[in-house]
C-alpha positions in Angstrom: -23.1 -37.2 22.0 -23.5 -40.6 23.7 -24.4 -43.9 22.1 -27.3 -45.5 23.9 -27.2 -49.3 23.6 -30.1 -50.1 25.8 -32.6 -52.3 24.0 -36.0 -51.1 22.7 -37.2 -54.6 21.8 -38.3 -57.5 24.0 -38.5 -61.1 22.8 -41.4 -63.0 24.4 -40.6 -66.7 24.0 -43.0 -69.6 23.1 -46.1 -67.5 22.7 -47.8 -69.4 19.9 -50.5 -68.0 17.6 -53.2 -68.1 20.3 -51.2 -65.9 22.8 -50.2 -63.0 20.5 -53.3 -60.9 21.3 -52.7 -61.4 25.0 -49.1 -60.2 24.6 -50.3 -57.2 22.7 -52.9 -56.4 25.3 -50.4 -56.7 28.1 -47.9 -54.3 26.7 -50.3 -51.9 25.1 -51.6 -50.8 28.5 -48.6 -48.4 28.8 -49.3 -47.0 25.3 -45.7 -47.1 24.3 -45.6 -49.8 21.6 -44.4 -49.3 18.1 -44.9 -52.8 16.8 -45.6 -56.4 17.7 -44.1 -59.0 15.3 -44.7 -62.7 15.3 -41.7 -64.9 14.4 -41.9 -68.2 12.5 -41.0 -70.2 15.7 -43.9 -68.8 17.7 -41.9 -66.1 19.6 -43.1 -62.5 19.6 -40.9 -59.3 19.3 -42.4 -56.2 21.0 -40.8 -52.9 19.9 -41.3 -49.9 22.1 -41.2 -46.2 21.1 -38.5 -45.4 23.7 -35.8 -47.3 25.6 -37.3 -46.0 28.8 -40.6 -47.6 28.0 -38.9 -50.9 27.2 -37.0 -50.8 30.5 -40.1 -49.9 32.5 -42.0 -53.0 31.3 -39.0 -55.3 32.2 -39.5 -54.4 35.8 -43.3 -55.1 35.8 -44.3 -58.7 36.7 -44.5 -60.3 33.3 -47.0 -63.0 32.4 -44.4 -64.7 30.1 -40.6 -65.2 30.0 -38.9 -62.2 28.6 -35.4 -61.7 27.1 -34.0 -58.4 25.9 -32.7 -58.3 22.4 -30.5 -55.7 20.7 -31.9 -53.8 17.7 
């Protein structure tokens, strides 16, 4: 058994309340989203069903600055 430490979550910085739906729409195109959570500071955490899905979107040209976070 191997431990897989690749992230399943992406942190999208400085989205604000008006951009949450745009983030959701962007990442739902792949159909692999588990959750979209808005943080108090305006950032959004997108959780994917699989690590492979999370990795795949990190190579797509993002509309916003992304940073991987560990779960």
